[in-house]
Every structure is written in structure tokens, then in C-alpha cells.
N, C-alpha and C positions, 0 to 999 in steps of 0.2 A: 504493498500498501505507500501512494507516497502522499503528502500533503504539500501543497503549493500556497507559497506564501509569496501575494503579489504586491508590488508597490504603484500602486495605481495614480492616477492626477489628482492632487488635492482639490477639494472643494474650497470655495469662496468662505470667510466666516466673515463677518458686519462687525468689526472693530468699534467702528464710530459707535454703533446702537448699543453696544456692549457696556462702552466705557462711559455712555452719557447713565444709563442706566446704573452702572457701579456708584457714580458720583450724587446720582439723585437719591438713590438705596441709603446712603450715609448721613445724607442731608437731614433726611426723615428720621430718619433712626438716634442720630446723636443727640437732639436733644431730652430724651427720653431716659437717656443716663442721668440725668439729673433727681428721676425718680429712686435713685438708689438710698436717698437722703429720707424717705420716708419710710418709715418701718412698719410695714405690712405686709403680710403675704401677698395681694393682689400684685402690688408695685414690685414685690421682690420677684415674683412670677415673668413680670412684664418685662422688668430687666434681663433676666436668665432669657426671653427671647429674644430680644434684642442682641446679647451678645450670640445667639447661636444663629440669627442672620448674619450676624459678623464674622464667622467662623464660615458660614457659607461663600461671603466674597473671598475670604483668605483659599476657600480650597479651588475656586475659582482662579483666583491669581496664580497657585500651585500649578493648575491644570496649562494656565497659559505659560508658564515658567519651562514647562515641558514641551509645550508646543514650539516655544523659540530654541530648545536644545534640539529638538528634533527636526527642525528646518536645519539647524546648523548642521548636523551628522547627516543628514542627504546630501546637504551642497558639496560637503568636504566628498562623501562617498562617490557624487556624479564627476569629481574631479579623478578618481581612483579607478574607474571602470574597465579603461582600457589600458591602466600601466600594477595591476594588482591580480593576485589569485584569486578563483571562487572560494577557495576556504578563507580566506582574508578577508572577504566582502562577506559571508554567511557568519564570520564571527563580528565584524561591524556590525551587522545588522540586526544581531540578538540584542543589543544595547537599547537600538531603536524600539524593537517590539516591547521592552520593560518599559519605555518611556511612553508608548501606546495605551499599554496596558494599566498602567497607573494613573494617566491622564485621563483615560475613559470611565474608571474607577472613582476621581476627583469628581469629576466632571458631574457626573448621577448622583454624587450624594452632594453634590451644592445643592442641586434638583430637588432633593430628597430633604434635606433641612430647610429649602424655602417653603416646602409643600408643608410641613408640620408646623412651621414658625406660622405660617399665614392661617390657619385653622385655630391655633391655641391664641393668637392674638385677639381674633374676632368673637371666640368664648370669654375672653378677660374684658371684654369692652362693658358688657354690663354692668359687672363686680367693682371695676373701676369706677364707672359713671356714680353708683349706689355711695360709693365709699366716701367721694366727694360732696355729693347732696348729704348726707348723714353726719352731723356733727360731732356723735359721737367715734363715729369710724375714722374722721378726719385726723392723724397724731397731730398734739399741740405742740411737736417741735417744728410745725410748717405754719408758716403762714396762711389765711385763705388765698391772698395773692399768689403768692408760689403754685399750691395745689390748683387754682386756676389756670396759670401758664402751663401747669404739667396735663389739664385737661386738654387744652388746645393744643399743645404738641402731639396726643395722643390721637384728637379728632384728624390731627392733619395727616397724622399716620394711614388713617382708617381712607381719608380721601383719597391718597395717593398711593391705594392698595394695588394699582395699575403700574405702577413704578415698580414697585417689588415683585409683581407678577411679569415684568420684563426680562428683570434681572434671572429669573428662574426661567423663562423661555431660554434667554441665551445661552447660561450654563447648558443646558440640555442639550442646546443645538452645540455646543463648544463639546460634548462630549462624542457628539452624533459624527463629528468634522474627522475624527479619525476612521472613518469607515473606508479613506484612502488606502489603509491596509488591509487588504482581502485575504482570507485564506478558504482556499479549495481544496476539497479531498477526492481522491482518486483513490478506489478501492480493489481495482486489480492489480495483480499479481501480489507475492507472498513475502515471506522472510520479514526481516526487521523493517520497520517504519521509516522510509526516508522524508528527510524534511529537504525543501528545494525555494530556492529564493528567486523570484524574478524581480531582475532593478532593468528592465530592457527601457523604462521608460525614462530612465537617467541619462538615456543619448540623446533625449530630444528638447532641445535649446528652449521650447517653450513652455515646457514641464519645469525645467529648473529657473527658468526666469518667472514662473509662479513661486516656486519655494524660495526665491528671495525675495520678493513683496511682502511674501510670509513672515518671512524673520524679520523683515523691519516691523511691521504692524503687530509682531507677538513683543517684540522689544518696547513697542512706543505703549503698548497695554502696563507690562509690566514696571516699566519706569513711571507710569502715570499712579500705580496702585503704591508703588513704594513713596511718592508725593505725599498721597493719600494718607499714610499711615503717620505724616509730620502733622497732618492739618486733624486727624482722629484717632491719637495717638491710643484714649480709653478703648477705642472698638480695635483697633489693628496692630496695636504695637505689639504684642504678646505671642509667641509663638511661629509667626510666619517671616521669613526673608523675602520679600520680593525687590531684588537688585541684582543685573543681570551679571555682576561681576560676583555673586555667589552662587551662579548656577552651572554645574556641573554634568556630567554624565550622571546615571542613575548609579547606586550601590548594588550589589550583586543581592542584599537581604530582600525577602519577598516581601511584596506588602501585606499591609494587615487585613484580615480575613475580610470578606465584604461582600454583601449580595450583588454588587453591580460590577460583576465583572464580565470582560468579554471570554468567555470559554473558550472561545476558537484561540485567541490568542495566549490565553495560559495553558493550552493543551501544545503548546507548540514551543513553549519555554519550558516546559518539563521535558519535553526531547530532547530541545539542545543544551539544555544547562549540561556541564560537565559534571560525569559520573562524581559519586563520594569516593568509590572505590578507588583504592591508590593506583595511579598508573593507567586507571580508566579513561576512556575518552568516548564522547557519546558518536562520533564517527559518522554521522546520520546526516549532515547536511552538505548542499550543495548552490551553487549559484547558475542558473541556466541563461 
């Protein structure tokens, strides 16, 4: 049996709309961090959801970082097609598959987080309004004017839910963008499963030029998120580094377990990773 991994032509992605949705989402969410000064179960739950949405933005940024690195890899590979061995290119492409697998997972998880936050934010709306209208429910540590400002921020968030939905759509689309990595199976033949990479598209100038355009677009997005980290430190400063200077090739460690995986890529990666047995090698890969 043979498994063919085909590097197709990458599709376009609306980076301008994704960038706009990212900035507008953060502008809506940031004022709600003021609710931390109200010591109540409802406001604490709202802040938890705001931070959860910030995590979705971080996941989207991580996926974009991997997109940048993948474009760098593919462009470099296109320069080696005519002066490298099939085995060398197959080994190189394993790193690209790791990127594709991890970025797909991060994009899908960003969408899942958004979907959960949207549901929970609306379920908290009535509880929040009741708390503000009930003098006994409003903590004495907060003035009525401050509470009213918090209410307006929350109402603005509800009115701007289309902004959050736009971010969710773009995060999902970014995950689907990786479908340029296609996996096909030919069940004919017996013996050991062979993995065959097809990188013939990289001999086409138009395809390579598209990769170069995408590299610049991914770079612009990740750098923009880096600037937003400075603008919204309470939301974005912890846990994620979004600078191209820190982006390298993926580590050899496997991504954390997730339901959001491309099983076809996982299967290929399991076949192409070096075996743990001393002196053993997969020996299964080639480039056609």
C-alpha cells in the first residue's frame, strides 16, 4: 500500500479581515477586565470567559506563526528541488507536516473556544443585569457609576457579537487553509506501507510566487499581534510569544491530545517518524 502526500497550490486567506476581527474583538473585550474589581461569582465568570476568548486569539496567532514558518520552509524547498536527493526532501517535508498538523489543531481549537465563550457570555447576561439592578447584589466596594460603566461595556460586547463571530469564522478558515496538504491512499500492493511525497508543484513559478505572498501576509499578521500584546497586556501578555524572531521549526515532541486533529496527517507522521529501536529507520519515504 502507498500513501501519497501531495503539496498542492495554497489557497488565498483574507488576512485583512482576520486582522480587523482580531483588533475589534480585543477592543470589545478589554473593558470587561475591569469587572475583576467586583468580587462576585457572576463577574468572575465573565472575566473567565473574556480570558478564554483571549486564549482563542492566542491560538489563532500560534497557527499564523506556523503558517509563516511553513511558507519559509516551502520556499526554501522550492530552491532545493533540482539539487537535493528525494530522501533529503522527504525528511525536510516531515517538518512541514508537523506544522500543518499542529496549526490545523490550533485553528480548530480557537474556533471551539470562541463557540463556547459566545454561548456562556449570553447565558451570563441576565445574571449580570440582575446583579446591577439589585442593590444588595452590587458589591459595596464598587460605586454605582463604575457598575454602570461595566454594564455598558457588557452591552457593547453583546451588540458586537458579530465581531466575535467574524473572528471565529476566520479562525476556522485558517485551519481549513492547510488543506493544500493532501493525503491519498492507494491500497494496491502489499508489504510495508510506503509514503510518497509529491512536491512537483514547487517547480511552477506561479505557485512559488503565491507562497512568497503568503509568507509576507503571515508575517504582517504575527507582527500585528505582537503590537497588540503591548496594547492589551492583560489579555495577551502571558503564555504566547508572537514575534517572528522567536519562531523556529517545530520540536520533535508530539502535540497535546486533541479531538481537533487531521487524522490523515497523524497517520503519515506516525509512519515517517524514526523508530525508537536503536539503529532502526522508517525507510518508508520517497519523493516522486
